[in-house]
KEZA-294433 format. One record per residue (C-alpha): residue number from 1; chain; z, x, y. Coordinates in steps of 0.25 Angstrom, whole numbers, plus 5000, padded with zeros to 4 digits. Layout:
residues N
SITE    nr   kette     pz     px     py
SITE   NUM       A      Z      X      Y
...
END
This chain:
residues 497
SITE    nr   kette     pz     px     py
SITE     1       A   5004   4914   4916
SITE     2       A   4995   4926   4919
SITE     3       A   5001   4939   4915
SITE     4       A   4998   4952   4923
SITE     5       A   4998   4964   4914
SITE     6       A   4997   4979   4916
SITE     7       A   4985   4988   4916
SITE     8       A   4986   5001   4908
SITE     9       A   4975   5009   4902
SITE    10       A   4964   5001   4907
SITE    11       A   4968   4987   4902
SITE    12       A   4979   4976   4904
SITE    13       A   4992   4979   4897
SITE    14       A   5005   4971   4895
SITE    15       A   5013   4984   4890
SITE    16       A   5027   4981   4886
SITE    17       A   5030   4972   4898
SITE    18       A   5039   4960   4895
SITE    19       A   5043   4957   4910
SITE    20       A   5034   4950   4920
SITE    21       A   5035   4947   4934
SITE    22       A   5029   4934   4940
SITE    23       A   5017   4935   4950
SITE    24       A   5017   4923   4960
SITE    25       A   5006   4916   4968
SITE    26       A   5013   4918   4982
SITE    27       A   5006   4906   4987
SITE    28       A   5011   4896   4977
SITE    29       A   5024   4903   4973
SITE    30       A   5020   4901   4958
SITE    31       A   5019   4912   4947
SITE    32       A   5005   4916   4944
SITE    33       A   5006   4928   4934
SITE    34       A   5016   4937   4927
SITE    35       A   5015   4952   4928
SITE    36       A   5020   4961   4917
SITE    37       A   5031   4971   4922
SITE    38       A   5029   4985   4916
SITE    39       A   5039   4991   4907
SITE    40       A   5042   5006   4909
SITE    41       A   5034   5008   4896
SITE    42       A   5022   5001   4902
SITE    43       A   5022   5010   4914
SITE    44       A   5023   5022   4904
SITE    45       A   5011   5017   4896
SITE    46       A   5003   5016   4909
SITE    47       A   5008   5030   4913
SITE    48       A   5004   5036   4900
SITE    49       A   4990   5028   4901
SITE    50       A   4988   5033   4915
SITE    51       A   4992   5047   4911
SITE    52       A   4982   5048   4899
SITE    53       A   4971   5042   4908
SITE    54       A   4974   5053   4919
SITE    55       A   4970   5064   4909
SITE    56       A   4955   5060   4910
SITE    57       A   4955   5053   4923
SITE    58       A   4960   5065   4931
SITE    59       A   4949   5073   4925
SITE    60       A   4938   5063   4929
SITE    61       A   4928   5067   4939
SITE    62       A   4929   5063   4954
SITE    63       A   4915   5056   4952
SITE    64       A   4920   5048   4940
SITE    65       A   4933   5043   4948
SITE    66       A   4924   5040   4960
SITE    67       A   4914   5031   4952
SITE    68       A   4926   5023   4947
SITE    69       A   4932   5021   4960
SITE    70       A   4919   5017   4966
SITE    71       A   4917   5007   4954
SITE    72       A   4932   5002   4956
SITE    73       A   4929   5000   4971
SITE    74       A   4917   4992   4968
SITE    75       A   4925   4983   4959
SITE    76       A   4935   4981   4969
SITE    77       A   4925   4976   4979
SITE    78       A   4919   4967   4970
SITE    79       A   4932   4961   4966
SITE    80       A   4938   4961   4979
SITE    81       A   4939   4945   4980
SITE    82       A   4946   4944   4967
SITE    83       A   4956   4955   4970
SITE    84       A   4959   4948   4983
SITE    85       A   4962   4935   4976
SITE    86       A   4971   4942   4965
SITE    87       A   4979   4948   4976
SITE    88       A   4980   4935   4984
SITE    89       A   4984   4927   4972
SITE    90       A   4996   4936   4969
SITE    91       A   5000   4942   4983
SITE    92       A   4997   4930   4991
SITE    93       A   4989   4937   5003
SITE    94       A   4977   4930   5007
SITE    95       A   4964   4934   5000
SITE    96       A   4957   4940   5012
SITE    97       A   4969   4949   5014
SITE    98       A   4969   4952   4999
SITE    99       A   4954   4956   5000
SITE   100       A   4958   4965   5012
SITE   101       A   4968   4972   5003
SITE   102       A   4958   4974   4992
SITE   103       A   4948   4980   5003
SITE   104       A   4959   4990   5008
SITE   105       A   4962   4994   4994
SITE   106       A   4947   4996   4991
SITE   107       A   4946   5006   5003
SITE   108       A   4955   5015   4995
SITE   109       A   4946   5014   4983
SITE   110       A   4935   5018   4992
SITE   111       A   4943   5030   4997
SITE   112       A   4946   5034   4982
SITE   113       A   4931   5033   4980
SITE   114       A   4930   5046   4989
SITE   115       A   4940   5054   4981
SITE   116       A   4930   5065   4977
SITE   117       A   4930   5070   4992
SITE   118       A   4945   5068   4994
SITE   119       A   4948   5076   4981
SITE   120       A   4940   5088   4986
SITE   121       A   4949   5100   4986
SITE   122       A   4948   5113   4994
SITE   123       A   4942   5127   4992
SITE   124       A   4944   5140   4998
SITE   125       A   4933   5150   4994
SITE   126       A   4938   5165   4994
SITE   127       A   4952   5162   4998
SITE   128       A   4954   5177   4994
SITE   129       A   4944   5186   4988
SITE   130       A   4938   5180   4976
SITE   131       A   4949   5168   4977
SITE   132       A   4946   5154   4979
SITE   133       A   4956   5143   4982
SITE   134       A   4953   5128   4980
SITE   135       A   4961   5115   4978
SITE   136       A   4959   5101   4972
SITE   137       A   4967   5089   4969
SITE   138       A   4971   5083   4956
SITE   139       A   4977   5069   4952
SITE   140       A   4991   5068   4949
SITE   141       A   4991   5060   4936
SITE   142       A   4996   5046   4934
SITE   143       A   5000   5039   4947
SITE   144       A   5006   5026   4950
SITE   145       A   5006   5015   4961
SITE   146       A   5017   5005   4964
SITE   147       A   5011   4995   4973
SITE   148       A   5016   4982   4981
SITE   149       A   5012   4968   4981
SITE   150       A   5007   4967   4995
SITE   151       A   4994   4974   4992
SITE   152       A   4992   4973   4977
SITE   153       A   4978   4980   4978
SITE   154       A   4977   4988   4990
SITE   155       A   4990   4996   4989
SITE   156       A   4987   5000   4974
SITE   157       A   4973   5004   4979
SITE   158       A   4979   5013   4989
SITE   159       A   4984   5021   4977
SITE   160       A   4976   5020   4964
SITE   161       A   4961   5022   4969
SITE   162       A   4965   5035   4975
SITE   163       A   4974   5039   4964
SITE   164       A   4964   5036   4953
SITE   165       A   4952   5043   4961
SITE   166       A   4961   5055   4962
SITE   167       A   4962   5056   4946
SITE   168       A   4975   5050   4944
SITE   169       A   4978   5038   4935
SITE   170       A   4986   5026   4941
SITE   171       A   4997   5016   4938
SITE   172       A   4998   5004   4947
SITE   173       A   5011   4996   4947
SITE   174       A   5007   4985   4956
SITE   175       A   5017   4974   4962
SITE   176       A   5021   4964   4951
SITE   177       A   5019   4953   4962
SITE   178       A   5004   4954   4963
SITE   179       A   4999   4963   4951
SITE   180       A   4986   4956   4947
SITE   181       A   4976   4964   4956
SITE   182       A   4981   4977   4950
SITE   183       A   4976   4972   4936
SITE   184       A   4962   4969   4943
SITE   185       A   4961   4982   4949
SITE   186       A   4964   4989   4936
SITE   187       A   4953   4981   4930
SITE   188       A   4943   4985   4941
SITE   189       A   4947   5000   4939
SITE   190       A   4943   4998   4924
SITE   191       A   4930   4991   4927
SITE   192       A   4927   5003   4937
SITE   193       A   4928   5012   4925
SITE   194       A   4942   5018   4927
SITE   195       A   4947   5024   4914
SITE   196       A   4958   5017   4907
SITE   197       A   4972   5021   4912
SITE   198       A   4968   5027   4925
SITE   199       A   4973   5014   4932
SITE   200       A   4985   5006   4927
SITE   201       A   4993   4995   4931
SITE   202       A   5008   4992   4927
SITE   203       A   5014   4980   4933
SITE   204       A   5029   4980   4935
SITE   205       A   5042   4981   4943
SITE   206       A   5052   4991   4945
SITE   207       A   5052   4995   4931
SITE   208       A   5037   4999   4931
SITE   209       A   5039   5006   4945
SITE   210       A   5051   5015   4940
SITE   211       A   5043   5018   4927
SITE   212       A   5031   5023   4935
SITE   213       A   5041   5031   4944
SITE   214       A   5048   5037   4932
SITE   215       A   5036   5040   4924
SITE   216       A   5033   5055   4922
SITE   217       A   5018   5051   4920
SITE   218       A   5017   5046   4934
SITE   219       A   5014   5057   4945
SITE   220       A   5014   5049   4957
SITE   221       A   5018   5035   4963
SITE   222       A   5012   5027   4974
SITE   223       A   5020   5015   4980
SITE   224       A   5019   5005   4991
SITE   225       A   5030   4995   4993
SITE   226       A   5044   4993   5000
SITE   227       A   5051   5005   5006
SITE   228       A   5063   5004   4997
SITE   229       A   5054   5004   4985
SITE   230       A   5046   5015   4990
SITE   231       A   5058   5024   4992
SITE   232       A   5062   5021   4978
SITE   233       A   5048   5024   4972
SITE   234       A   5047   5037   4980
SITE   235       A   5061   5042   4976
SITE   236       A   5060   5038   4961
SITE   237       A   5046   5043   4960
SITE   238       A   5048   5057   4967
SITE   239       A   5060   5059   4959
SITE   240       A   5051   5059   4947
SITE   241       A   5042   5069   4953
SITE   242       A   5031   5059   4957
SITE   243       A   5023   5059   4969
SITE   244       A   5026   5046   4976
SITE   245       A   5020   5039   4988
SITE   246       A   5029   5026   4991
SITE   247       A   5025   5018   5003
SITE   248       A   5036   5009   5008
SITE   249       A   5038   4997   5018
SITE   250       A   5035   4995   5032
SITE   251       A   5038   4989   5045
SITE   252       A   5025   4989   5053
SITE   253       A   5026   4988   5068
SITE   254       A   5015   4984   5077
SITE   255       A   5017   4987   5092
SITE   256       A   5010   4978   5102
SITE   257       A   5009   4984   5116
SITE   258       A   5007   4976   5129
SITE   259       A   4993   4982   5130
SITE   260       A   4989   4976   5117
SITE   261       A   4979   4965   5115
SITE   262       A   4989   4954   5111
SITE   263       A   4979   4945   5104
SITE   264       A   4974   4957   5096
SITE   265       A   4988   4962   5092
SITE   266       A   4993   4949   5088
SITE   267       A   4982   4946   5079
SITE   268       A   4984   4959   5072
SITE   269       A   4999   4958   5071
SITE   270       A   4998   4944   5065
SITE   271       A   4988   4949   5055
SITE   272       A   4996   4961   5052
SITE   273       A   5009   4954   5051
SITE   274       A   5005   4942   5043
SITE   275       A   4993   4947   5034
SITE   276       A   4997   4947   5020
SITE   277       A   5009   4939   5024
SITE   278       A   5015   4952   5029
SITE   279       A   5016   4958   5016
SITE   280       A   5009   4972   5020
SITE   281       A   5016   4985   5022
SITE   282       A   5007   4987   5034
SITE   283       A   5010   4973   5040
SITE   284       A   5015   4972   5054
SITE   285       A   5029   4966   5054
SITE   286       A   5034   4971   5067
SITE   287       A   5026   4969   5080
SITE   288       A   5032   4977   5092
SITE   289       A   5028   4970   5105
SITE   290       A   5029   4980   5117
SITE   291       A   5033   4976   5131
SITE   292       A   5028   4963   5136
SITE   293       A   5018   4960   5125
SITE   294       A   5029   4954   5116
SITE   295       A   5028   4939   5120
SITE   296       A   5013   4938   5120
SITE   297       A   5012   4945   5107
SITE   298       A   5022   4936   5100
SITE   299       A   5015   4924   5105
SITE   300       A   5002   4929   5099
SITE   301       A   5007   4933   5086
SITE   302       A   5015   4920   5084
SITE   303       A   5003   4912   5087
SITE   304       A   4995   4919   5077
SITE   305       A   5006   4920   5066
SITE   306       A   5007   4905   5067
SITE   307       A   4992   4903   5065
SITE   308       A   4992   4911   5052
SITE   309       A   4987   4902   5040
SITE   310       A   4997   4905   5028
SITE   311       A   4993   4900   5014
SITE   312       A   4989   4905   5000
SITE   313       A   4982   4918   5000
SITE   314       A   4970   4913   4992
SITE   315       A   4968   4902   5003
SITE   316       A   4957   4906   5012
SITE   317       A   4963   4900   5024
SITE   318       A   4976   4908   5022
SITE   319       A   4979   4919   5032
SITE   320       A   4992   4923   5026
SITE   321       A   4998   4921   5012
SITE   322       A   5011   4920   5005
SITE   323       A   5021   4932   5003
SITE   324       A   5022   4938   4989
SITE   325       A   5034   4931   4983
SITE   326       A   5045   4921   4986
SITE   327       A   5055   4933   4988
SITE   328       A   5046   4939   4998
SITE   329       A   5045   4926   5006
SITE   330       A   5060   4924   5006
SITE   331       A   5063   4938   5011
SITE   332       A   5053   4937   5022
SITE   333       A   5059   4923   5026
SITE   334       A   5073   4929   5025
SITE   335       A   5069   4941   5035
SITE   336       A   5063   4931   5045
SITE   337       A   5076   4923   5045
SITE   338       A   5084   4936   5046
SITE   339       A   5075   4940   5059
SITE   340       A   5078   4926   5065
SITE   341       A   5093   4928   5062
SITE   342       A   5093   4942   5069
SITE   343       A   5087   4937   5081
SITE   344       A   5072   4937   5079
SITE   345       A   5063   4925   5084
SITE   346       A   5055   4919   5073
SITE   347       A   5043   4916   5082
SITE   348       A   5034   4912   5070
SITE   349       A   5042   4908   5057
SITE   350       A   5035   4908   5044
SITE   351       A   5047   4904   5036
SITE   352       A   5046   4891   5028
SITE   353       A   5030   4891   5028
SITE   354       A   5025   4882   5017
SITE   355       A   5010   4882   5013
SITE   356       A   5005   4868   5009
SITE   357       A   5002   4869   4994
SITE   358       A   5010   4882   4992
SITE   359       A   5024   4878   4995
SITE   360       A   5029   4888   4985
SITE   361       A   5021   4899   4990
SITE   362       A   5028   4912   4996
SITE   363       A   5024   4909   5011
SITE   364       A   5030   4915   5024
SITE   365       A   5023   4912   5036
SITE   366       A   5020   4922   5047
SITE   367       A   5033   4925   5055
SITE   368       A   5035   4931   5068
SITE   369       A   5048   4936   5073
SITE   370       A   5050   4940   5087
SITE   371       A   5062   4947   5094
SITE   372       A   5064   4956   5082
SITE   373       A   5072   4968   5083
SITE   374       A   5073   4981   5074
SITE   375       A   5087   4977   5069
SITE   376       A   5082   4964   5062
SITE   377       A   5079   4963   5048
SITE   378       A   5065   4957   5050
SITE   379       A   5062   4970   5057
SITE   380       A   5069   4980   5048
SITE   381       A   5064   4975   5035
SITE   382       A   5050   4975   5029
SITE   383       A   5048   4960   5029
SITE   384       A   5034   4961   5021
SITE   385       A   5030   4947   5026
SITE   386       A   5024   4939   5037
SITE   387       A   5034   4942   5048
SITE   388       A   5031   4949   5061
SITE   389       A   5042   4954   5069
SITE   390       A   5040   4956   5084
SITE   391       A   5048   4966   5091
SITE   392       A   5048   4970   5106
SITE   393       A   5049   4984   5113
SITE   394       A   5046   4988   5127
SITE   395       A   5037   5000   5124
SITE   396       A   5028   5007   5114
SITE   397       A   5038   5018   5113
SITE   398       A   5049   5008   5109
SITE   399       A   5040   5002   5099
SITE   400       A   5037   5016   5093
SITE   401       A   5052   5018   5092
SITE   402       A   5054   5005   5085
SITE   403       A   5043   5009   5074
SITE   404       A   5049   5023   5072
SITE   405       A   5063   5017   5070
SITE   406       A   5058   5008   5059
SITE   407       A   5060   5015   5045
SITE   408       A   5046   5011   5041
SITE   409       A   5033   5018   5045
SITE   410       A   5021   5012   5038
SITE   411       A   5012   5006   5049
SITE   412       A   5012   5002   5063
SITE   413       A   5003   4998   5074
SITE   414       A   5001   4996   5089
SITE   415       A   4993   4986   5097
SITE   416       A   4989   4992   5111
SITE   417       A   4977   4995   5120
SITE   418       A   4984   5008   5124
SITE   419       A   4979   5021   5118
SITE   420       A   4992   5028   5123
SITE   421       A   5001   5018   5117
SITE   422       A   4993   5019   5104
SITE   423       A   4994   5034   5103
SITE   424       A   5009   5034   5107
SITE   425       A   5011   5024   5096
SITE   426       A   5003   5031   5085
SITE   427       A   5010   5044   5088
SITE   428       A   5024   5039   5089
SITE   429       A   5026   5030   5077
SITE   430       A   5031   5035   5064
SITE   431       A   5022   5027   5056
SITE   432       A   5012   5030   5046
SITE   433       A   5001   5020   5049
SITE   434       A   4998   5016   5063
SITE   435       A   4988   5005   5069
SITE   436       A   4983   5005   5083
SITE   437       A   4979   4990   5086
SITE   438       A   4979   4990   5070
SITE   439       A   4991   4983   5065
SITE   440       A   4990   4987   5050
SITE   441       A   4985   5001   5050
SITE   442       A   4982   5003   5035
SITE   443       A   4973   5016   5035
SITE   444       A   4960   5016   5028
SITE   445       A   4959   5021   5014
SITE   446       A   4955   5035   5018
SITE   447       A   4968   5037   5026
SITE   448       A   4982   5036   5019
SITE   449       A   4992   5024   5020
SITE   450       A   5006   5026   5022
SITE   451       A   5018   5025   5031
SITE   452       A   5030   5034   5036
SITE   453       A   5045   5033   5035
SITE   454       A   5050   5022   5025
SITE   455       A   5036   5017   5023
SITE   456       A   5032   5029   5014
SITE   457       A   5039   5038   5004
SITE   458       A   5032   5050   5000
SITE   459       A   5022   5059   5008
SITE   460       A   5009   5053   5005
SITE   461       A   5002   5040   5009
SITE   462       A   4993   5032   5001
SITE   463       A   4978   5032   4999
SITE   464       A   4969   5040   5008
SITE   465       A   4970   5056   5008
SITE   466       A   4985   5055   5005
SITE   467       A   4983   5046   4993
SITE   468       A   4973   5057   4987
SITE   469       A   4984   5068   4990
SITE   470       A   4995   5059   4983
SITE   471       A   4987   5057   4971
SITE   472       A   4982   5071   4969
SITE   473       A   4988   5085   4969
SITE   474       A   4981   5098   4973
SITE   475       A   4978   5110   4965
SITE   476       A   4974   5123   4972
SITE   477       A   4966   5134   4964
SITE   478       A   4965   5148   4968
SITE   479       A   4954   5155   4960
SITE   480       A   4947   5168   4958
SITE   481       A   4936   5172   4949
SITE   482       A   4935   5187   4948
SITE   483       A   4923   5195   4943
SITE   484       A   4925   5197   4928
SITE   485       A   4924   5212   4929
SITE   486       A   4932   5213   4942
SITE   487       A   4946   5220   4943
SITE   488       A   4957   5211   4943
SITE   489       A   4962   5215   4957
SITE   490       A   4976   5208   4954
SITE   491       A   4986   5209   4964
SITE   492       A   5001   5206   4966
SITE   493       A   4998   5200   4980
SITE   494       A   4991   5187   4983
SITE   495       A   4976   5188   4985
SITE   496       A   4974   5188   5000
SITE   497       A   4961   5194   5003
END
């Protein structure tokens, strides 16, 4: 069976790993590879290697870094189809969706290509007589990214291009469920001319995560995953004096107003709820129907959900693939059952779906639950699967209150033709990313991505301007160059004139 190794110091490495984890094909349910799980010693080897590489990489010119980023960007473009196939094979999402994931990650690489302008400092001439003040930003050192299975290329690309372009060296700990694409990215960086040790990959589980969090050689950690783990990462990392940005879970709502175009709204709700089998932190999992639109909306959503073609991700006819593991499938099915027991109407039932020729695959069909209330498990928990819950309210203000009462604050959306409703919504919800007639409002790379409340631990969002700020720290220099023969004119007071 194929074995997936680490990448340390510019080459594959088995390290001292003896434990492995199985990587499955979600469409067939069969093992397809074994990935090595790093020991704490393997992690420290990667940290030491990255630390040594930092000494020279941090002193490299902005021009040199930019050239490598441009070369890396070109290689990603040329290998996009291959990258998408690798993602689909291990994650299970359809290839077209995987290709879209690569494209969204590529946008961050393109943003990183413009780092010379983003790293420009400030200058104040003659702040005091003969005194100038200026600032610039420096890289932190070795930084780490701990990333989830649902976007095995895009989420790491929210981190490493910006971190590396800023002059840091990077250690990626990808999900052990779909790690192969990270190896391919490491190879592309090497082909682009990135010096050995600047980008490293250590595969692993909690042992590797804890080793990164505890290592004195790691200056900062970026994380995307569930809220309980995000809280743990933030607490343990900051206790060691590290910068930490830890993005947690979500329960994303989409409000549909009576003045919305129901055909338009239902199209986008179905795509946002069931794309990538609902395994997106920005997926819409709760549709809030306001007033009399509920029955018409439910009928349209149910009809379109039933029409979705579910099958293997690498089948061009498939619109939705399997979920990542058998355990994920069983948990999703359990929460659907819980919703039914607690009073929800299972309008479209995806349980028991069998795909011919893939009977052992990890499939759950699109599911629509109606008459959901906020005290049900299907609403309170992040299902992370192809389940859309429909709730009902009488006004936009009641819908806003529902969203604000939820502990998560990642993304939300409103479908309406009223500018007044849209403005009241965008100003009223306590959520970090908002869509107006856009169900998945993931910002472009030149903005930053991140939620509020239990969807973020730390004060910095990822990529964009806040990503640059997170991976650098400022120096401010106050300088004076007096004439060699001038009297010192030293004073016990601060210079102020």
